[in-house]
Each structure stands twice: as structure tokens, then as C-alpha cells.
KOLTI-673935 format. One record per residue (C-alpha): residue number from 1; residue in one letter; x, y, z. Coordinates in steps of 0.25 Angstrom, whole numbers, plus 5000, padded with zeros to 4 digits. Example, Ala and Ser with C-alpha at 12.3 -4.5 7.8 and 13.67 -1.06 7.14 Angstrom:
BEGIN
NUMI   resi   resn     xx     yy     zz
NUMI      1      A   5049   4982   5031
NUMI      2      S   5055   4996   5029
//
This chain:
BEGIN
NUMI   resi   resn     xx     yy     zz
NUMI      1      M   4477   4798   4132
NUMI      2      C   4475   4786   4142
NUMI      3      A   4468   4775   4134
NUMI      4      I   4456   4768   4140
NUMI      5      P   4452   4755   4134
NUMI      6      A   4439   4756   4126
NUMI      7      V   4431   4748   4117
NUMI      8      I   4423   4754   4106
NUMI      9      E   4410   4747   4102
NUMI     10      S   4396   4750   4096
NUMI     11      Y   4386   4755   4106
NUMI     12      R   4377   4744   4112
NUMI     13      D   4365   4746   4121
NUMI     14      E   4372   4743   4134
NUMI     15      H   4381   4756   4131
NUMI     16      F   4369   4765   4132
NUMI     17      A   4371   4770   4147
NUMI     18      G   4386   4772   4145
NUMI     19      V   4384   4780   4132
NUMI     20      R   4373   4788   4138
NUMI     21      T   4382   4791   4150
NUMI     22      L   4394   4795   4141
NUMI     23      W   4385   4804   4133
NUMI     24      E   4380   4811   4145
NUMI     25      E   4394   4814   4149
NUMI     26      A   4400   4817   4136
NUMI     27      F   4388   4825   4130
NUMI     28      P   4381   4831   4142
NUMI     29      N   4374   4842   4134
NUMI     30      D   4370   4834   4122
NUMI     31      P   4355   4836   4118
NUMI     32      P   4345   4825   4121
NUMI     33      H   4345   4820   4107
NUMI     34      N   4360   4816   4109
NUMI     35      H   4357   4808   4122
NUMI     36      A   4360   4793   4122
NUMI     37      E   4346   4789   4123
NUMI     38      I   4343   4796   4109
NUMI     39      A   4356   4795   4102
NUMI     40      I   4360   4781   4104
NUMI     41      P   4347   4774   4099
NUMI     42      A   4347   4784   4087
NUMI     43      K   4362   4780   4084
NUMI     44      L   4359   4765   4086
NUMI     45      A   4348   4766   4075
NUMI     46      L   4358   4771   4065
NUMI     47      Q   4373   4765   4064
NUMI     48      P   4373   4760   4078
NUMI     49      D   4387   4755   4076
NUMI     50      L   4392   4769   4076
NUMI     51      L   4388   4771   4091
NUMI     52      L   4401   4767   4098
NUMI     53      V   4404   4766   4113
NUMI     54      A   4418   4765   4119
NUMI     55      L   4418   4756   4131
NUMI     56      S   4429   4755   4142
NUMI     57      G   4427   4745   4153
NUMI     58      G   4413   4742   4147
NUMI     59      Q   4408   4757   4149
NUMI     60      V   4405   4766   4138
NUMI     61      V   4416   4777   4138
NUMI     62      G   4414   4783   4124
NUMI     63      T   4404   4784   4112
NUMI     64      A   4404   4787   4098
NUMI     65      M   4393   4788   4088
NUMI     66      A   4395   4789   4073
NUMI     67      G   4386   4790   4061
NUMI     68      Y   4388   4789   4046
NUMI     69      D   4378   4794   4036
NUMI     70      G   4385   4789   4023
NUMI     71      H   4392   4802   4021
NUMI     72      R   4399   4806   4034
NUMI     73      G   4401   4800   4048
NUMI     74      W   4398   4807   4061
NUMI     75      L   4403   4805   4075
NUMI     76      Y   4394   4808   4087
NUMI     77      S   4394   4806   4102
NUMI     78      I   4409   4803   4104
NUMI     79      A   4410   4803   4119
NUMI     80      V   4420   4797   4129
NUMI     81      R   4418   4797   4144
NUMI     82      Q   4426   4808   4151
NUMI     83      T   4433   4797   4159
NUMI     84      H   4438   4791   4146
NUMI     85      H   4442   4804   4138
NUMI     86      R   4456   4804   4132
NUMI     87      T   4457   4789   4132
NUMI     88      G   4455   4787   4117
NUMI     89      I   4441   4782   4117
NUMI     90      G   4436   4794   4109
NUMI     91      T   4446   4791   4098
NUMI     92      L   4442   4776   4098
NUMI     93      L   4427   4780   4097
NUMI     94      V   4429   4790   4086
NUMI     95      R   4439   4780   4078
NUMI     96      E   4429   4769   4079
NUMI     97      A   4417   4777   4074
NUMI     98      E   4426   4782   4063
NUMI     99      R   4429   4768   4059
NUMI    100      R   4415   4763   4059
NUMI    101      L   4411   4775   4051
NUMI    102      A   4422   4772   4041
NUMI    103      Q   4417   4758   4040
NUMI    104      M   4404   4764   4035
NUMI    105      G   4411   4772   4024
NUMI    106      C   4412   4785   4032
NUMI    107      T   4423   4794   4027
NUMI    108      K   4421   4806   4035
NUMI    109      V   4417   4808   4050
NUMI    110      N   4411   4821   4056
NUMI    111      L   4408   4825   4070
NUMI    112      Q   4404   4837   4077
NUMI    113      V   4410   4843   4090
NUMI    114      R   4404   4854   4098
NUMI    115      A   4412   4867   4095
NUMI    116      E   4415   4869   4110
NUMI    117      N   4421   4855   4112
NUMI    118      A   4435   4857   4108
NUMI    119      A   4440   4845   4115
NUMI    120      V   4432   4835   4107
NUMI    121      A   4435   4843   4094
NUMI    122      A   4450   4841   4098
NUMI    123      F   4448   4826   4100
NUMI    124      Y   4442   4824   4086
NUMI    125      R   4453   4832   4080
NUMI    126      T   4463   4821   4086
NUMI    127      L   4455   4811   4078
NUMI    128      G   4456   4818   4065
NUMI    129      Y   4443   4826   4065
NUMI    130      N   4444   4840   4060
NUMI    131      V   4435   4852   4061
NUMI    132      E   4427   4854   4048
NUMI    133      E   4421   4868   4047
NUMI    134      R   4406   4866   4046
NUMI    135      V   4393   4871   4052
NUMI    136      S   4386   4860   4060
NUMI    137      M   4371   4861   4058
NUMI    138      G   4361   4852   4064
NUMI    139      K   4346   4851   4065
NUMI    140      R   4338   4842   4075
NUMI    141      L   4327   4834   4069
NUMI    142      A   4316   4832   4079
//
């Protein structure tokens, strides 16, 4: 792993274009409700300090979004520019999100990985996450 210096900080409005570009690269098939134009304002309305960006040379090269409902924490939208994969930025983002969740009293963090994304599942295993046999269910509210 070749380390690239990165700073992790809370999202600010000037990061929007960089986050949108990153998410389009990292999540090309995401449904519209996950696009930056919708997801970022929704996140900023609740726990805005849990939307993180990784900056390298002043450019957005990674993101992490987290949430805490008082019972469990969740990680979402962990993304790193392809040019910065395997540099430690993903680990920095996850660890900072975990730290912030723990400060809120969170004792367990959950995340979901698409079943076909074995490389991402392997990354999370290196950070201590384990597969928990569950049936993931969801319902979109209009």
C-alpha cells in the first residue's frame, strides 16, 4: 500500500462538486435517490458531522457517510477515487466515522455490501467487520 496524504474532515458546501463526481465514479448504477443532489441535503439535515470527506491536494478523493439512531450505527457511501485505491484513505474514513459514532455512544456499527462486490466485503473484513447472516429488507417511502 502506497500512502497518499489525506485529511479527513466534515463535509462543507464547497465539497459538493467533488463528492458528486466521486459518487458518479464509485456508484455508477445507484438509483436517483442516492445521487448527491438528494442524499447530501438529506444528510446535512440530520447529523451533518457524520458526512466526511477525504481531501488530498485540496481535492475530494473519498467520502464516508454514517448515521446513528441511538441503537445502532450505520456506514454508507464509503468511496475512494480509483486513482487513490489501496492508499489507506478508505481505512482512514471508516476509522473516523467509527470514532465519531463511538463519541455519540454507538457500540455497534452495521453496513451493507452488495453480494456481488467481493472486493469491498474483503476490505471491510480487514477492518474487523464480519458477515452476519441476515435477510436485508427495505421499503421505499414515497
